[in-house]
C-alpha positions in Angstrom: 98.9 104.1 109.0 102.0 104.2 111.4 98.9 105.1 114.5 98.0 101.0 113.8 99.0 99.6 117.2 98.2 95.5 116.3 95.8 94.6 113.3 95.1 97.0 110.5 92.9 96.3 108.0 92.9 98.4 104.6 89.3 97.8 102.5 89.1 98.4 98.9 86.0 98.7 97.2 85.1 96.7 94.3 82.6 99.1 92.9 82.4 102.6 92.6 78.9 104.0 91.4 77.8 106.2 89.2 76.0 109.4 90.6 72.9 110.8 88.8 71.6 107.9 87.0 68.0 106.3 86.8 66.6 104.5 89.9 67.8 101.2 88.7 70.5 101.8 87.1 74.0 99.7 87.0 76.4 102.6 85.6 79.5 101.6 87.5 83.4 101.9 87.3 85.7 98.6 89.0 87.9 100.6 92.0 91.7 99.8 91.7 94.4 99.7 94.0 96.6 102.5 95.2 99.7 103.0 93.4 101.2 102.7 97.3 100.1 99.0 97.7 103.3 97.7 96.1 103.9 93.8 95.1 106.6 94.0 97.6 104.1 96.0 100.4 101.2 93.4 99.7 104.0 90.2 100.4 104.1 92.1 103.9 99.9 91.2 104.0 96.9 88.6 104.4 94.2 89.2 101.5 91.2 87.8 102.4 87.7 88.7 100.5 84.4 89.6 102.1 82.3 87.0 101.8 84.3 84.4 101.6 83.3 80.7 102.6 85.0 78.7 105.1 86.3 75.1 103.6 84.4 74.3 106.7 81.1 75.5 106.8 80.7 75.0 102.2 78.5 72.3 101.8 79.1 69.2 99.3 76.6 69.1 96.3 73.4 68.5 96.8 72.8 68.2 100.6 71.0 69.6 102.6 71.5 73.5 103.5 69.9 75.7 107.4 69.2 78.4 106.0 66.6 79.8 108.4 69.9 78.8 110.6 72.7 80.5 109.3 71.1 83.9 108.6 69.7 83.8 112.2 73.1 82.7 113.7 74.8 86.0 111.9 72.7 88.6 113.7 73.3 86.1 116.7 
């Protein structure tokens, strides 16, 4: 971690899938944060979850959503 100049992203997987299971198997183990990421260290970081919706983009219940437009926007 000493080589990061301005920004460092630490990625923690939610699940680890078990090998040697059936093709449609869903056996998995949940990943844990590293023991080196203590509460003091975590206080210096911003925790962000992948796929976390922005408050401005969250549609109100019952509102029409342009799904095709959003999908095109993801790859534009």
